[in-house]
Legacy VTK file of the C-alpha trace (Angstrom):
# vtk DataFile Version 3.0
C-alpha trace
ASCII
DATASET POLYDATA
POINTS 189 float
15.269 -31.168 -43.522
12.211 -31.130 -43.610
11.049 -31.646 -39.895
13.726 -28.893 -39.078
12.227 -26.575 -41.215
8.616 -26.631 -39.887
9.389 -26.938 -36.835
10.774 -23.539 -37.080
7.950 -22.291 -38.748
5.955 -23.403 -36.106
7.976 -22.153 -33.588
8.267 -18.286 -35.643
4.104 -18.835 -35.554
3.482 -19.785 -31.868
5.901 -16.801 -31.040
4.479 -14.389 -33.193
0.928 -14.823 -32.331
1.690 -14.676 -28.461
2.191 -10.611 -27.176
2.875 -11.369 -23.752
3.637 -6.886 -24.046
0.965 -5.655 -20.462
-0.559 -1.648 -21.941
0.277 1.112 -19.203
0.186 4.330 -19.059
3.235 6.635 -19.073
2.448 10.365 -17.965
3.205 12.725 -21.002
3.606 16.246 -19.421
5.877 16.401 -15.492
2.561 16.876 -12.852
3.319 17.948 -8.802
1.529 15.798 -6.751
-1.973 17.102 -5.485
-2.419 17.632 -9.183
-5.873 16.222 -10.653
-5.321 13.705 -13.673
-7.075 12.863 -16.142
-6.793 10.868 -19.491
-5.440 13.929 -21.675
-2.346 13.910 -19.334
-1.495 10.151 -20.321
-0.751 8.034 -23.416
-0.189 3.986 -23.711
2.854 2.004 -23.614
2.754 -1.103 -24.385
5.627 -3.248 -22.830
7.160 -6.467 -21.412
7.303 -7.254 -17.961
10.092 -9.942 -15.810
6.819 -10.592 -13.699
3.049 -9.893 -13.664
4.531 -8.581 -9.912
5.583 -6.349 -11.629
3.853 -5.184 -14.070
1.094 -5.054 -11.410
3.520 -1.709 -10.114
1.532 0.460 -12.784
-1.762 1.458 -13.543
-3.189 -0.692 -16.513
-4.430 0.915 -19.837
-6.973 -1.092 -20.236
-8.522 0.517 -16.852
-10.382 3.717 -16.869
-9.241 6.138 -14.033
-11.798 7.780 -12.152
-13.085 10.461 -12.244
-11.435 12.141 -9.255
-7.972 10.806 -9.655
-5.209 12.813 -7.743
-1.514 12.084 -7.520
0.428 11.318 -4.009
3.351 12.654 -5.604
5.193 13.817 -8.355
5.638 12.381 -12.007
7.828 13.207 -14.426
7.201 13.085 -18.364
7.916 9.891 -19.819
7.456 7.752 -16.256
4.752 5.030 -16.013
2.156 5.840 -13.423
2.870 4.119 -10.368
-0.403 2.409 -8.577
1.254 4.121 -5.734
1.208 7.755 -7.200
-2.749 7.635 -7.838
-5.133 8.911 -5.480
-8.380 9.968 -5.561
-10.260 12.726 -4.035
-10.700 16.576 -4.878
-6.788 17.928 -5.256
-5.779 19.012 -2.005
-5.777 22.865 -0.984
-2.340 23.827 -0.086
-0.568 27.398 0.565
2.957 26.718 -1.140
5.326 28.852 1.629
8.958 29.070 -0.118
12.009 28.552 2.366
15.427 29.372 1.614
18.040 26.565 2.836
21.364 26.156 2.870
22.548 23.845 0.705
23.506 21.342 3.284
20.022 21.281 5.487
18.140 19.995 2.440
18.544 16.075 2.258
20.380 15.260 -1.080
17.627 13.551 -2.898
14.276 15.258 -1.941
10.991 14.859 -4.151
8.267 16.993 -4.623
5.342 14.953 -3.090
7.189 14.067 0.047
6.489 14.945 3.388
8.724 17.159 5.746
9.210 18.822 9.135
10.519 22.356 8.754
12.596 23.688 11.727
14.819 26.211 12.699
17.773 26.979 14.338
18.568 30.103 16.409
21.229 32.695 14.226
24.725 32.057 16.381
24.697 36.021 16.871
21.425 35.718 18.381
22.261 35.365 21.812
19.859 32.442 22.425
20.592 28.713 23.608
21.026 26.150 20.288
17.872 24.826 20.351
15.886 23.637 17.140
12.060 24.707 16.971
9.767 22.198 14.537
7.840 24.979 12.977
5.654 23.192 10.709
5.122 19.031 11.082
4.954 17.112 7.987
4.033 19.702 4.847
4.010 18.377 1.923
7.567 19.158 -1.078
5.461 20.655 -3.861
8.834 22.398 -5.659
12.551 21.565 -4.945
14.545 23.716 -7.529
17.356 22.933 -9.206
20.585 24.134 -7.571
23.662 25.621 -8.473
23.688 28.153 -12.152
25.814 28.432 -15.081
28.949 29.381 -12.254
28.652 26.636 -9.923
26.763 25.088 -7.031
25.016 27.316 -4.453
25.258 28.146 -1.423
21.344 28.193 -0.556
18.376 25.884 -1.807
15.154 27.366 -2.269
12.077 24.713 -1.589
8.798 25.239 -1.720
6.352 22.855 0.753
2.901 23.542 0.700
0.763 24.717 4.301
-2.640 22.964 4.148
-5.360 24.796 5.082
-6.177 23.827 8.362
-2.513 24.522 9.283
-2.756 27.915 7.357
-2.617 29.131 10.592
0.672 28.582 11.476
2.014 30.690 8.415
2.645 33.970 10.599
4.102 32.658 13.240
6.054 29.839 11.262
7.441 33.176 8.885
8.466 35.070 11.576
10.624 32.283 12.797
12.496 31.243 9.492
13.534 35.446 9.725
14.891 34.356 13.769
17.328 31.420 12.183
18.347 28.538 10.418
15.746 26.497 8.121
16.297 22.894 8.091
14.506 20.524 6.122
13.673 16.862 8.024
12.416 14.083 5.730
9.677 12.064 6.987
9.358 8.085 6.334
LINES 1 190
189 0 1 2 3 4 5 6 7 8 9 10 11 12 13 14 15 16 17 18 19 20 21 22 23 24 25 26 27 28 29 30 31 32 33 34 35 36 37 38 39 40 41 42 43 44 45 46 47 48 49 50 51 52 53 54 55 56 57 58 59 60 61 62 63 64 65 66 67 68 69 70 71 72 73 74 75 76 77 78 79 80 81 82 83 84 85 86 87 88 89 90 91 92 93 94 95 96 97 98 99 100 101 102 103 104 105 106 107 108 109 110 111 112 113 114 115 116 117 118 119 120 121 122 123 124 125 126 127 128 129 130 131 132 133 134 135 136 137 138 139 140 141 142 143 144 145 146 147 148 149 150 151 152 153 154 155 156 157 158 159 160 161 162 163 164 165 166 167 168 169 170 171 172 173 174 175 176 177 178 179 180 181 182 183 184 185 186 187 188
């Protein structure tokens, strides 16, 4: 009986001394793609991961963030900071263009930070042949406001896309073409 008690006590001490948690960063507040990220935006979280490979997917709280850390995709408050969502450099300049779309012309799982092409199909009553035209290529989704309201789902959705400084000269033409037909978003892989 004494041997069992000694073994249990020794085992408990060994397990108590073995802390296999890993410190990783979690984001304090919602942040959009392209925003810079600093230490004040993060909080340390100690977690146990099933495998070391899984832990490596997240930014370690033992490592300092680069001074020019920028998010490559949206991260939500409380989300662990994935390594894949962290880039470096100055925040990218984006002119924000709101696009009103039919609800069925937006990929259902579209998220800020993803790349899309914006296409326009001619209005049915325009008499033009039904040919879609790509008006913006590989633009970043800046915001995807929630759909619907208090009285049910909406027939349209607004998606805000960001046009880079080098492509800003296309904005006038894109806005004119948006007014002539029905826009459709195609997510880029």
